[in-house]
N, C-alpha and C positions, 0 to 999 in steps of 0.2 A: 410163242407160248406151247408147251408140250404137256402131254397128259401124264407124263412119267413123273414120280415123285423125286425131289431133290432134298438132300440133307445137309446140314452145316458142315459135317465131316467132308462131304463131297466138294463142297465149295472151297474148303480150306485146302484139300489135297489138290485140287485144280489150280489154286494160287501158287502153291508149292511147286508143282510140275511145270508151271510157266515161269518160274524163277522169282517169284514174288513172295517166298516163304518167310523172309526176313523183314517184310514190310509192316508198318503199323496197321493193326486189324481194327475195324469199326464194328464191333459186334452188334451194336444197336441197329446200325444198317442193315446188316445181314439178317438180323431178326425181322426186320421190316420187310426185306425182300422176300424172305421164306413166308412170311404171313401173307403178304399179297399174292404170292405165288400159289399158295394153297387155296386162297380164295378163288381164284382163277381156274384152277384146276376142277374146282366143284361146278363151276359153270360148264367147263367142258363136259364133264360127266353128264351134267343135266342137260347137254345139247343146246344150252342157251347161248354157247360161245364156241366158235369153231377153233379146233386146234391150230396152233401155229399162226394164230391171228394176231398176236400182241408180243412186243418184246420188252422185258422189265429192264431197267438200268438203275442200279444204285451204286454209289461209291462205297465200296467195303474196305479198301486198303490203299494205304499211301507210302511212299517213301519219305522218310524223315532224316535230316543228317544228324550226325552226332552234336550234342549240346555241350557247351564248354563254359565253365564258370570259374572263378578265382575267389580266394579268401586270403586277406593278409593279416597277420597277427597284430595285436594290439601295440606291441613294442616294434613292429615292423621287422623283425629279425627273421620271419619266415614267411613264405607264401605257399598256398595250397591250391592246386587245381582239381577240378572236379569234372569228370567226363560221363555224361550220359550216352551210352554206346547207341550208334545209329540204328534206325530202323530201315535196313535196306538202303540208305542214304550213304553220303560221303562220310567217312570217318575223318578224325581230326589227325593231321600230320604234326610231326614234331615243330616244324618251321612254323606251321599256323599257330600252334600253341604259344611258342615263343612270341611271335608277333602280336598275338592278342594280349599277352601278358605285358609286354612293353606299352601297347596302347593304354594299358590300364595304369601304367606308371611303375611296373616291376622291372627294374633294369639291372640289377646286381645279384650275382651269387647263383646263377643258374646252374641246376644239378643235371648235365646232359644225360648221365646214366639214369636218373629217375624219370626224366621226360620221356626217353625212349621206351623204358619199360611200360609206363603208364599208356602211351598211345599204342604200343603193340597188344597189350593185354586188352584194351578197349576194342581192338578190331576183331578179337576172337571171342569175346564173351556174348552171352545171349543178348539180343536187342533190349535197349532199356535199362540194361545194367548200369548202377551208378558206381563208379570209381573214384578214387581220390589218391593224390600222391603229393608230397613235399617236393616242390620243383625249384625253389630258390631259397637260399640261406644268407642271412647277413652275416658280417664278421665283426665280432667283438673288438673293441679298441684294446691294443696291447701297450700298456704304458712303458716308457723306457726303464731299464734296469739301472742301478747305480753301479758304481765301480765295484769289480769282483777281484778277490785276491785269489789265484790259483798256485797253490804249491807245486813246486817242480819236482819235489822228492815225495812219493807216497809216504815214506816212513815217517815224515814230518808230523803227519795226522796221527797215526797209530803204528805201533810195532806190530810186525806180524806175529801172531800168537799161534803158530803152528810148527810142529817139529819138522826138521830137515830131513829129507829123504835121500839116501845116497843111491848110487847107480845099481844096486842090488835090491832096491826097494825096500831098504831096512831102515828103520826111523829110530833115532834116539829121542825118546819122549821129553827129555831134559833140554835138548839143544834146539834153540829157536835161532840159532845164528847170531852174528855179532850184531851189537847194536849199532844202527848206521850212524856215522859220524861224517862231518864235513871238515874240508880244510879252507882256509882264508881264501877268498876270491871265488869259491864255489857259488853257483846260481842257487837261489833258494825259493823265490816266490816271484811271480809277475802280476802286476796289477792290470786287469783289463778295462778298457775305458768304458764310460757309461753309454747306453744305447739310447737312440732317439725313439725307440719304439716304432709302432705302425698304427696308421689310422683305422678306424673301425666305419663300417658302412652297412647302412640298412638295405633291405631289398629294394628300396625305393630311390637308393642312391645317396641319401643323406650320410654326410661324412662327419665323424667324431676326431678331432685332432688328439693325438697322444701327449701325455706329459713327458717331457724328456727326463732320463735319469740324471742324477746328481753325482758329482766328482767326490769321492772320499779321500781323505788323507791317509798317508801310512801312518801306522802306530810301529815304532822301531824299538825293538827290544835290545838288550845287550848283546854284543858280538855280531851285529849286522849294520850294514849301511847300504846306500843307493849306489847303482853302477854309475861310474864318472860320465857315461855317454848315453845313460837311459834312465830317465826318472821313474820309469815304470818297472824296473828290474831290482830286485833286492838280493844282495849277495852277502856272504859271511866274511867279517872282518877278523875272524879268529877261528881257529880249530876248535871242535866241539861237537856238541849234540844239538842238531836242528829242532826246533820245536814251533809249531804254527800257534799264534795268538791272534786275537780278533784284529783284522786289518793289518797284519804283519807277522812278523817272526822274530824269534830270539835264538841265539846259540849259546847253549850252556857249556861250561868247561867242565862240569861235574854231572855226572848221572847219579839220580838218587833213586833208590828202591826200598821199599819197606821190608819185605822178606824175600829172601832167595829160596824158592821151592819150585814145585813143579809147575805151579801158575806162572811165575816169571820166567822159567827157563834158566838155563846158564847166562850169566852176564859177561859179556865180552865186548869190552869198549875201549877205544884208544885214548880217551881221556882218563879222568879221575872218577872214582866210584864212591859213593857214600851208601851204606847199608844200614838203615835205621832199625831194622830187626835182627833176626837170625839168619845164618847159612846153614840150611839142614843138610843131612847126610846125602852124599852123591851129588852135590850141586858144585858147580865151578864159579869163581869170579876172576876173570882175567882182565887186567887194566893196563893201559899204556902209562898212566899217571900213578898217583897215590890211591890207596885203598883205605877207607875208613869203615870198620864194621862197630856198631854200637852193642850188638848182642853176642850170642855164642855162635862158635864156628864149629860144625861138625861135618862140614863139606869135604869134598874130595881134593879140592884144589884152590888155593888162593894165591894168586901171582900178580905182581906189580912191577911196572917200569920205575916206580919210585919207592916210597916208605908204605908199610902196613902197619895200620893201627886198629887193634881189636880191644874194644872196651870190656868184653865178657873173657870167657875162656875158649881155649882150643881143646876140644874133647875129640881125640880119634880113638882107633881101635886097633889091636894087634891083627895082623893077618898073617897066618902061618904060610910060609914059603921054603919048604925043606927044612933044614937045620936052623936057618934064620928066621927072624920075624920082620915083616914088613908093617908099615902104619898106614891106615886107611886115609889119613889127612896129610897133605903136603901144603906148605906155606913157602913162597919163594918170592924174594924181593931184591931189586936192584940197588935199593937204599936199605933203610933200617927197618927193623921189625919191633914193634912195642906190643905187649900183651900182659894180662894179669896171671894167666896160668896156661900151661900147655902139658898135655899127656898124649903119649902114644902118637906123637907126631914127627914128621920129617920136616925140619925146618932148615932153609937155606936163604942167606942174604949176604949181599956185598958190602953193607955197612956195619951196623952195630945191632945186637939183640938185646932187648931190655925186656926181661920177662922175670916177674917175681917169684914164680913157683914153676919147675919143670919137673914132670915125673915121667921118667922112662921115654924120653924124647931124644932124637937124633939130630944134631945140628951139623951141617956141612956148609963149607964155604964162607963161614961168618968170620969176622974179625975176631970175635971171641969163640974159640972152639972149646967145647966141653964135653962132647961125646954124648953117652947115654947115662941117665940119672933115674 
C-alpha cells in the first residue's frame, strides 16, 4: 500500500505499457480497486495503517479470443460469417473459419477472397469491432438449352446497312455492296445439340438436378437441304438469296425490295430482283437474272443478265456533254426490255425492246434499232 494517489488513467497506461492495451477492460473492477485504494490511503494519512502494509489485487483486464458465428440464408444460397475482433487474444485464421463453417454444415461455394479479406480486417480493427462478410454462395441450377440454330453467314440475318469505304476513306452513301448470295452446296446453318445443363447446389451441399434441353427439328424452307453426311448441317440446294427463318433457312431465287433509295442502297444481286416501288434518281439495280420494277425508274442504272420489265415509266434527264447530250438513266439487258414509256434514257438490250412511247431516247445494241425520237 502506498500513500501516493493513483488514477484510472495511470492504471490504463500501465496496462498499455505492459503490452495489454488490447485486452478486455473490466471498468467496474478498476472502480472497486480505486475506491478501496482511496479508503486505505485515508487510513495511511490518519496514521491508523502503516504505509506499504497491504497489497490490493483486482482482475481488471483479460485476453479474449475473437468470436466467430455464422448465418445461413433461408434459401441456403448464401452464408455470412461474423467476427467480433479479439481483445488481445487469438484472432480467427482463414483455415479456422472454413473449418468452423464446415462443422456447421456449410460445405459448398466458399469465397476464398472474401474470407481472407474478412480475417485480415478483423486482425487490424479495434478490439470488439463486429465485422461480417458473405463467405459462401450457392449455385443456381442451369437447365439445359434446346437445340440452337446458328447461321453460318451473318448476312442471312440482316443485310449490312452501311456504305462501303474505299482505300482513300471515301464512301458512296448509296453503295452498301452486293446483296449476299449463295451457290448450291454452300453451308448455311448449323444445328447445335441440346445441352444437359448444370446442377445447382446450396451452401449446405444440397443438389438440384437440371432439366435437359430438348431436340428441335429443322424447318426447311425452299432451296435448302441437309448435308448428306451431317443431319445438323443445312446447305443450299440452289443459287439465290439465303434467309434465316425460325429453326431453319430458305434460299430465295428472287430478291424483293419495296423502294430503291438511300435507305436500301444500290441493289446488286446475282439472281433476279423485284422492286415493288420506284427506283429514285442516282440509284442502281444490277441483277444477274431478270429485273421487274413495278413503279417509276429515275435511277442511274438498271442492268440485268436476263429481261427487264418496268411497269411504270423511265424518266431520265439530259446531261450536257460538250456538243452532245448524254442521259442520266441507262437501261441494259442481256435479254428483252419491256416498259410503258421512256424519255431521255440510254437503252441497250440483246433481245427485243417493247416500249409504247419513247421520247428522245437512245437505243443501242437492240434487235430493233431506232435511234433518237
